[in-house]
C-alpha positions in Angstrom: -8.5 19.5 -8.9 -12.0 20.2 -7.6 -12.8 21.9 -4.4 -15.7 21.4 -2.0 -18.0 24.1 -0.9 -19.3 24.3 2.6 -23.1 23.9 2.4 -23.9 26.5 5.1 -21.5 29.3 4.2 -20.7 28.5 0.5 -17.0 28.9 1.3 -14.4 26.6 -0.3 -13.0 24.2 2.3 -10.2 22.4 0.4 -9.5 20.0 -2.4 -11.8 17.0 -3.0 -10.1 13.9 -1.7 -8.8 11.5 -4.4 -10.2 8.0 -4.5 -8.0 5.4 -2.8 -8.0 3.3 -6.0 -5.9 5.9 -7.8 -3.3 6.2 -5.0 0.3 5.4 -6.0 1.3 4.5 -2.4 -0.8 2.3 -0.3 -0.9 2.1 3.5 -1.0 -1.3 5.4 -4.8 -1.2 5.6 -5.2 -0.8 1.9 -2.7 -3.6 1.2 -4.5 -5.8 3.7 -7.8 -5.1 2.0 -6.2 -5.8 -1.4 -4.9 -9.2 -0.2 -7.9 -10.0 2.0 -5.9 -10.5 5.2 -5.0 -8.6 8.4 -2.6 -5.6 8.5 -0.5 -7.6 11.0 -0.1 -10.4 8.4 1.1 -7.8 5.8 3.9 -6.8 8.2 4.8 -10.4 8.8 5.0 -11.1 5.0 7.1 -8.0 4.5 9.4 -8.8 7.4 10.3 -12.3 6.1 10.7 -11.2 2.5 7.5 -12.9 1.1 6.3 -9.7 -0.5 7.8 -6.5 -1.9 9.5 -4.2 0.5 7.6 -1.1 1.6 8.8 2.5 1.0 9.5 4.2 4.3 8.8 8.0 4.5 10.0 8.9 8.0 7.7 6.9 10.3 5.2 6.1 7.5 5.3 2.7 5.7 3.8 2.5 2.3 3.8 0.1 -0.6 3.9 1.1 -4.3 0.7 0.0 -6.0 2.4 -0.8 -9.3 5.0 -3.1 -7.6 2.3 -4.9 -5.6 0.2 -5.5 -8.8 3.3 -6.9 -10.6 4.0 -9.2 -7.7 0.3 -10.4 -7.6 0.4 -10.9 -11.4 3.5 -13.0 -11.1 1.8 -15.3 -8.6 3.2 -13.8 -5.4 6.7 -15.2 -5.5 9.0 -14.8 -2.5 11.1 -11.7 -3.2 14.0 -12.4 -0.8 16.6 -14.8 -2.1 17.8 -17.7 0.1 21.4 -17.5 1.2 23.6 -20.5 2.0 21.3 -23.2 0.7 19.1 -25.6 2.6 19.6 -26.5 6.2 
């Protein structure tokens, strides 16, 4: 992991941030960008079972990149099964 040097003092200020494309867990904004829709629409899709469920880490809500990519490759099928048949 590389570190960044402060231009004025030459001191190391911390690790260089990893690009978002390599992230394993995506936040709602990254998922919305991936699907070309609004963050609110992502929450709606998730709430009704139209997309994979997120991982909850305390108050944080994240989606696994690999799971989303598999879902996209499969044609975005509904992930929640219907109970009780048609009404």
